[in-house]
Backbone as a printed PyTorch tensor [residue, N CA C, xyz], in Angstrom:
tensor([[[-16.1300,  20.5280, -24.8640],
         [-14.9950,  21.2640, -24.3540],
         [-13.9670,  20.2700, -23.8250]],

        [[-12.7740,  20.3060, -24.3630],
         [-11.7130,  19.3930, -23.9410],
         [-11.0240,  19.9530, -22.7050]],

        [[-10.7590,  19.0660, -21.7700],
         [-10.0540,  19.4940, -20.5640],
         [ -8.6110,  19.0360, -20.6460]],

        [[ -7.7370,  19.8260, -20.1150],
         [ -6.3170,  19.5080, -20.1010],
         [ -5.9770,  18.8530, -18.7740]],

        [[ -5.3200,  17.7210, -18.8500],
         [ -4.9070,  17.0510, -17.6170],
         [ -3.6860,  17.7410, -17.0550]],

        [[ -3.7050,  17.9210, -15.7680],
         [ -2.5610,  18.5330, -15.0980],
         [ -1.7300,  17.4410, -14.4780]],

        [[ -0.4520,  17.5740, -14.5820],
         [  0.4620,  16.6030, -13.9950],
         [  1.2940,  17.3100, -12.9290]],

        [[  1.3310,  16.7210, -11.7650],
         [  2.0910,  17.2750, -10.6490],
         [  3.2510,  16.3380, -10.3560]],

        [[  4.4390,  16.9010, -10.1730],
         [  5.5670,  16.0440,  -9.8070],
         [  5.5130,  15.7580,  -8.3060]],

        [[  6.4080,  14.9050,  -7.8530],
         [  6.3860,  14.4610,  -6.4500],
         [  6.5290,  15.6240,  -5.4810]],

        [[  7.3660,  16.5980,  -5.8140],
         [  7.5560,  17.7490,  -4.9220],
         [  6.2770,  18.5770,  -4.7980]],

        [[  5.5680,  18.7480,  -5.9110],
         [  4.3180,  19.5030,  -5.8760],
         [  3.2590,  18.7570,  -5.0670]],

        [[  3.1770,  17.4480,  -5.2460],
         [  2.2150,  16.6480,  -4.4920],
         [  2.5260,  16.7300,  -2.9990]],

        [[  3.8130,  16.6230,  -2.6640],
         [  4.2160,  16.6920,  -1.2580],
         [  3.8630,  18.0550,  -0.6650]],

        [[  4.0680,  19.1120,  -1.4370],
         [  3.7550,  20.4530,  -0.9370],
         [  2.2600,  20.6170,  -0.7000]],

        [[  1.4530,  20.0880,  -1.6160],
         [ -0.0060,  20.1740,  -1.4590],
         [ -0.4480,  19.3850,  -0.2280]],

        [[  0.0920,  18.1660,  -0.0780],
         [ -0.2620,  17.3500,   1.0890],
         [  0.1990,  18.0000,   2.3860]],

        [[  1.3690,  18.6050,   2.3770],
         [  1.8820,  19.2730,   3.5750],
         [  0.9650,  20.4300,   3.9620]],

        [[  0.5390,  21.1920,   2.9710],
         [ -0.3710,  22.3030,   3.2640],
         [ -1.6650,  21.7890,   3.8780]],

        [[ -2.1470,  20.6510,   3.3840],
         [ -3.3930,  20.0820,   3.9050],
         [ -3.1930,  19.4730,   5.2960]],

        [[ -2.1510,  18.6420,   5.4590],
         [ -1.9770,  17.8870,   6.6970],
         [ -1.3130,  18.6840,   7.8230]],

        [[ -0.3580,  19.5380,   7.4830],
         [  0.3980,  20.2510,   8.5110],
         [ -0.1450,  21.6670,   8.7150]],

        [[ -0.3130,  22.3670,   7.6120],
         [ -0.7290,  23.7570,   7.7130],
         [ -2.2490,  23.9100,   7.8040]],

        [[ -2.9760,  22.7990,   7.6610],
         [ -4.4400,  22.7650,   7.8060],
         [ -5.1730,  23.6630,   6.7990]],

        [[ -4.5950,  23.7980,   5.5870],
         [ -5.2780,  24.5290,   4.5220],
         [ -6.3960,  23.6180,   4.0180]],

        [[ -7.6280,  24.0970,   3.9770],
         [ -8.7420,  23.2410,   3.5600],
         [ -8.5480,  22.6810,   2.1460]],

        [[ -9.0030,  21.4570,   1.9630],
         [ -8.8950,  20.8110,   0.6610],
         [ -9.6380,  21.6210,  -0.3900]],

        [[-10.7850,  22.1610,  -0.0260],
         [-11.5710,  22.9320,  -0.9990],
         [-10.7640,  24.1170,  -1.5410]],

        [[-10.0050,  24.7840,  -0.6780],
         [ -9.1810,  25.9110,  -1.1240],
         [ -8.1060,  25.4440,  -2.1020]],

        [[ -7.4810,  24.3160,  -1.7750],
         [ -6.4120,  23.8180,  -2.6400],
         [ -6.9640,  23.2930,  -3.9630]],

        [[ -8.1280,  22.6720,  -3.9160],
         [ -8.7450,  22.1810,  -5.1500],
         [ -9.0270,  23.3520,  -6.0890]],

        [[ -9.5270,  24.4340,  -5.5410],
         [ -9.7980,  25.6230,  -6.3470],
         [ -8.4950,  26.1980,  -6.8850]],

        [[ -7.4870,  26.2900,  -6.0320],
         [ -6.2120,  26.9060,  -6.4010],
         [ -5.4780,  26.1040,  -7.4820]],

        [[ -5.4830,  24.7730,  -7.3680],
         [ -4.7090,  23.9360,  -8.2850],
         [ -5.5600,  23.2490,  -9.3520]],

        [[ -6.8640,  23.4510,  -9.3180],
         [ -7.7250,  22.8120, -10.3000],
         [ -7.8180,  21.3070, -10.1080]],

        [[ -7.8980,  20.8680,  -8.8650],
         [ -7.9410,  19.4400,  -8.5190],
         [ -9.3230,  19.0310,  -8.0300]],

        [[ -9.5480,  17.7410,  -8.0270],
         [-10.7100,  17.1570,  -7.3760],
         [-10.2600,  16.6810,  -5.9850]],

        [[-11.1230,  16.7530,  -4.9870],
         [-10.7350,  16.3120,  -3.6420],
         [-10.2250,  14.8670,  -3.6080]],

        [[-10.8350,  13.9900,  -4.4240],
         [-10.4070,  12.5920,  -4.4200],
         [ -8.9440,  12.4390,  -4.7990]],

        [[ -8.4350,  13.3400,  -5.6380],
         [ -7.0340,  13.2520,  -6.0460],
         [ -6.1240,  13.4710,  -4.8390]],

        [[ -6.4500,  14.4470,  -4.0260],
         [ -5.6350,  14.7150,  -2.8320],
         [ -5.7420,  13.5400,  -1.8630]],

        [[ -6.9380,  13.0020,  -1.6970],
         [ -7.1000,  11.8430,  -0.8110],
         [ -6.3280,  10.6370,  -1.3430]],

        [[ -6.2770,  10.4840,  -2.6580],
         [ -5.5240,   9.3770,  -3.2470],
         [ -4.0320,   9.5510,  -2.9660]],

        [[ -3.5090,  10.7540,  -3.1420],
         [ -2.1020,  11.0100,  -2.8340],
         [ -1.8210,  10.7580,  -1.3580]],

        [[ -2.7570,  11.1320,  -0.5040],
         [ -2.5880,  10.9050,   0.9270],
         [ -2.5130,   9.4110,   1.2130]],

        [[ -3.3560,   8.6190,   0.5610],
         [ -3.3110,   7.1680,   0.7380],
         [ -1.9810,   6.5820,   0.3180]],

        [[ -1.4570,   7.0390,  -0.8060],
         [ -0.1510,   6.5640,  -1.2780],
         [  0.9310,   6.9510,  -0.2750]],

        [[  0.8480,   8.1750,   0.2340],
         [  1.8210,   8.6430,   1.2250],
         [  1.8240,   7.7440,   2.4530]],

        [[  0.6520,   7.4550,   2.9950],
         [  0.5690,   6.6380,   4.1940],
         [  0.9240,   5.1800,   3.9210]],

        [[  0.5860,   4.6730,   2.7260],
         [  0.9300,   3.2900,   2.3780],
         [  2.4310,   3.0840,   2.3040]],

        [[  3.1620,   4.1360,   1.9210],
         [  4.6120,   4.0140,   1.7520],
         [  5.4040,   4.6660,   2.8770]],

        [[  4.7320,   5.1550,   3.8870],
         [  5.4170,   5.8590,   4.9720],
         [  6.3970,   4.9520,   5.7150]],

        [[  6.0300,   3.6940,   5.9300],
         [  6.9040,   2.7870,   6.6780],
         [  8.2330,   2.5900,   5.9660]],

        [[  8.1940,   2.4510,   4.6660],
         [  9.4210,   2.2610,   3.8910],
         [ 10.3130,   3.4890,   4.0020]],

        [[  9.7190,   4.6580,   3.8590],
         [ 10.4850,   5.8970,   3.9290],
         [ 11.0600,   6.0920,   5.3270]],

        [[ 10.2440,   5.8600,   6.3540],
         [ 10.7160,   6.0570,   7.7210],
         [ 11.7760,   5.0370,   8.1070]],

        [[ 11.6500,   3.8240,   7.6300],
         [ 12.6620,   2.8050,   7.9200],
         [ 13.9970,   3.2200,   7.3310]],

        [[ 13.9680,   3.6740,   6.1060],
         [ 15.1930,   4.0920,   5.4310],
         [ 15.7570,   5.3520,   6.0760]],

        [[ 14.8830,   6.2690,   6.5140],
         [ 15.3320,   7.5220,   7.1220],
         [ 16.0180,   7.2710,   8.4570]],

        [[ 15.6730,   6.1840,   9.1230],
         [ 16.2860,   5.8610,  10.4050],
         [ 17.7190,   5.3690,  10.2700]],

        [[ 18.1020,   4.9580,   9.0940],
         [ 19.4720,   4.5020,   8.8500],
         [ 20.3300,   5.6620,   8.3880]],

        [[ 21.6280,   5.4870,   8.5860],
         [ 22.5480,   6.4980,   8.0750],
         [ 22.7760,   6.2320,   6.5930]],

        [[ 23.0810,   7.2630,   5.8720],
         [ 23.3580,   7.1130,   4.4500],
         [ 22.3700,   7.8990,   3.6150]],

        [[ 22.4940,   7.7280,   2.3150],
         [ 21.6340,   8.4870,   1.4120],
         [ 20.2120,   7.9390,   1.4480]],

        [[ 19.2300,   8.7760,   1.1210],
         [ 17.8400,   8.3200,   1.1380],
         [ 17.5960,   7.2690,   0.0560]],

        [[ 16.5900,   6.4730,   0.2720],
         [ 16.2460,   5.4030,  -0.6630],
         [ 15.7710,   5.9820,  -1.9860]],

        [[ 16.1450,   5.3180,  -3.0440],
         [ 15.6590,   5.7230,  -4.3540],
         [ 14.2410,   5.1960,  -4.5220]],

        [[ 13.5930,   5.6580,  -5.5520],
         [ 12.2340,   5.2020,  -5.8300],
         [ 12.2450,   3.6940,  -6.0550]],

        [[ 13.2460,   3.2100,  -6.7740],
         [ 13.3410,   1.7700,  -7.0500],
         [ 13.5300,   0.9740,  -5.7610]],

        [[ 14.3700,   1.4660,  -4.8520],
         [ 14.5940,   0.7740,  -3.5770],
         [ 13.3160,   0.7340,  -2.7530]],

        [[ 12.5740,   1.8330,  -2.7440],
         [ 11.3090,   1.8610,  -2.0030],
         [ 10.3110,   0.8900,  -2.6170]],

        [[ 10.2920,   0.8370,  -3.9330],
         [  9.3680,  -0.0740,  -4.6190],
         [  9.7360,  -1.5170,  -4.3210]],

        [[ 11.0240,  -1.8350,  -4.3460],
         [ 11.4690,  -3.1940,  -4.0420],
         [ 11.1040,  -3.5640,  -2.6120]],

        [[ 11.3390,  -2.6480,  -1.6800],
         [ 11.0050,  -2.9200,  -0.2790],
         [  9.5010,  -3.1450,  -0.1220]],

        [[  8.7080,  -2.3480,  -0.8020],
         [  7.2520,  -2.5050,  -0.7330],
         [  6.8320,  -3.8570,  -1.3010]],

        [[  7.4150,  -4.2300,  -2.4290],
         [  7.0660,  -5.5080,  -3.0490],
         [  7.5320,  -6.6960,  -2.2000]],

        [[  8.6900,  -6.5620,  -1.5480],
         [  9.1630,  -7.6300,  -0.6560],
         [  8.2160,  -7.8050,   0.5260]],

        [[  7.7530,  -6.6960,   1.0730],
         [  6.7960,  -6.7570,   2.1840],
         [  5.4940,  -7.4150,   1.7310]],

        [[  5.0300,  -7.0330,   0.5540],
         [  3.8110,  -7.6150,  -0.0050],
         [  3.9850,  -9.1140,  -0.2370]],

        [[  5.1410,  -9.5030,  -0.7470],
         [  5.4310, -10.9180,  -0.9800],
         [  5.4330, -11.7020,   0.3310]],

        [[  6.0130, -11.1520,   1.3750],
         [  6.0250, -11.8240,   2.6790],
         [  4.6060, -12.0320,   3.1970]],

        [[  3.7580, -11.0140,   3.0490],
         [  2.3690, -11.1630,   3.4950],
         [  1.6390, -12.2270,   2.6880]],

        [[  1.8670, -12.2550,   1.3790],
         [  1.2170, -13.2510,   0.5200],
         [  1.7080, -14.6600,   0.8470]],

        [[  3.0120, -14.7940,   1.1020],
         [  3.5530, -16.1090,   1.4580],
         [  2.9870, -16.5970,   2.7850]],

        [[  2.8320, -15.7050,   3.7480],
         [  2.2570, -16.0900,   5.0390],
         [  0.8010, -16.5290,   4.8610]],

        [[  0.0740, -15.8200,   4.0230],
         [ -1.3130, -16.1840,   3.7650],
         [ -1.3950, -17.5380,   3.0570]],

        [[ -0.5030, -17.7620,   2.1060],
         [ -0.4650, -19.0370,   1.3980],
         [ -0.1160, -20.1840,   2.3470]],

        [[  0.8260, -19.9520,   3.2460],
         [  1.2010, -20.9720,   4.2290],
         [  0.0140, -21.3240,   5.1180]],

        [[ -0.7340, -20.3130,   5.5280],
         [ -1.9090, -20.5460,   6.3620],
         [ -2.9530, -21.3650,   5.5970]],

        [[ -3.1670, -21.0410,   4.3340],
         [ -4.1240, -21.8000,   3.5220],
         [ -3.6660, -23.2450,   3.3530]],

        [[ -2.3690, -23.4480,   3.1370],
         [ -1.8410, -24.8090,   2.9930],
         [ -2.0620, -25.6300,   4.2630]],

        [[ -1.8890, -25.0030,   5.4140],
         [ -2.1110, -25.7010,   6.6810],
         [ -3.5790, -26.0920,   6.8370]],

        [[ -4.4850, -25.2010,   6.4630],
         [ -5.9100, -25.5000,   6.5490],
         [ -6.2560, -26.6520,   5.6110]],

        [[ -5.7410, -26.6120,   4.3910],
         [ -6.0110, -27.6810,   3.4310],
         [ -5.4690, -29.0120,   3.9410]],

        [[ -4.2830, -29.0020,   4.5270],
         [ -3.7000, -30.2380,   5.0600],
         [ -4.5870, -30.8120,   6.1660]],

        [[ -5.0900, -29.9530,   7.0430],
         [ -5.9750, -30.4170,   8.1130],
         [ -7.2590, -31.0100,   7.5390]],

        [[ -7.8280, -30.3510,   6.5330],
         [ -9.0550, -30.8520,   5.9190],
         [ -8.8240, -32.1950,   5.2230]],

        [[ -7.7040, -32.3250,   4.5560],
         [ -7.3850, -33.5850,   3.8750],
         [ -7.2090, -34.7100,   4.9000]],

        [[ -6.5620, -34.3900,   6.0020],
         [ -6.3480, -35.3830,   7.0610],
         [ -7.6900, -35.8300,   7.6470]],

        [[ -8.5820, -34.8720,   7.8990],
         [ -9.9150, -35.2130,   8.4070],
         [-10.6890, -36.0570,   7.3950]],

        [[-10.5520, -35.7440,   6.1210],
         [-11.2330, -36.4780,   5.0650],
         [-10.7420, -37.9260,   5.0180]],

        [[ -9.4410, -38.1350,   5.1300],
         [ -8.8780, -39.4930,   5.1080],
         [ -9.3790, -40.2770,   6.3220]],

        [[ -9.3790, -39.6220,   7.5050],
         [ -9.8890, -40.3000,   8.7060],
         [-11.3460, -40.7210,   8.5430]],

        [[-12.1660, -39.8100,   7.9760],
         [-13.5900, -40.0990,   7.7960],
         [-13.7780, -41.2570,   6.8030]],

        [[-12.9960, -41.2860,   5.7450],
         [-13.0970, -42.3640,   4.7790],
         [-12.6820, -43.7030,   5.3910]],

        [[-11.6470, -43.6830,   6.2230],
         [-11.2040, -44.9050,   6.8960],
         [-12.2870, -45.4030,   7.8550]],

        [[-12.9150, -44.4410,   8.5600],
         [-13.9580, -44.8080,   9.5070],
         [-15.1750, -45.4100,   8.7910]],

        [[-15.4520, -44.9560,   7.5860],
         [-16.5960, -45.4620,   6.8180],
         [-16.2310, -46.7000,   5.9900]],

        [[-14.9740, -47.1040,   6.0410],
         [-14.5370, -48.2860,   5.3120],
         [-14.2900, -48.0350,   3.8290]],

        [[-14.2030, -46.7920,   3.4350],
         [-13.9580, -46.4780,   2.0290],
         [-12.5010, -46.6280,   1.6490]],

        [[-11.6120, -46.5930,   2.6240],
         [-10.1770, -46.7760,   2.3500],
         [ -9.6440, -48.0070,   3.0320]]])
């Protein structure tokens, strides 16, 4: 038996999440009503919370709301900053280890 995949647009996903988070409609009821698995709703909730900071930051400013592309760029810039900070920390650790290694070699007369 072939199953048909259902596709929900952003407005439908938001409405389902709102019913779950705000109106306290049980996930089991919504899964039955929309033909969903609970994990799908939890996945949408994770995406919502992962991107909430970008949306709220933009909402605090005057002007039109951020486009999907702007939100994606902001998310990627934030991710890049975290990766660069992690890389900088690793570089500092490596520099310290190399310095200790040179000192140890000098002390042993290898250099």
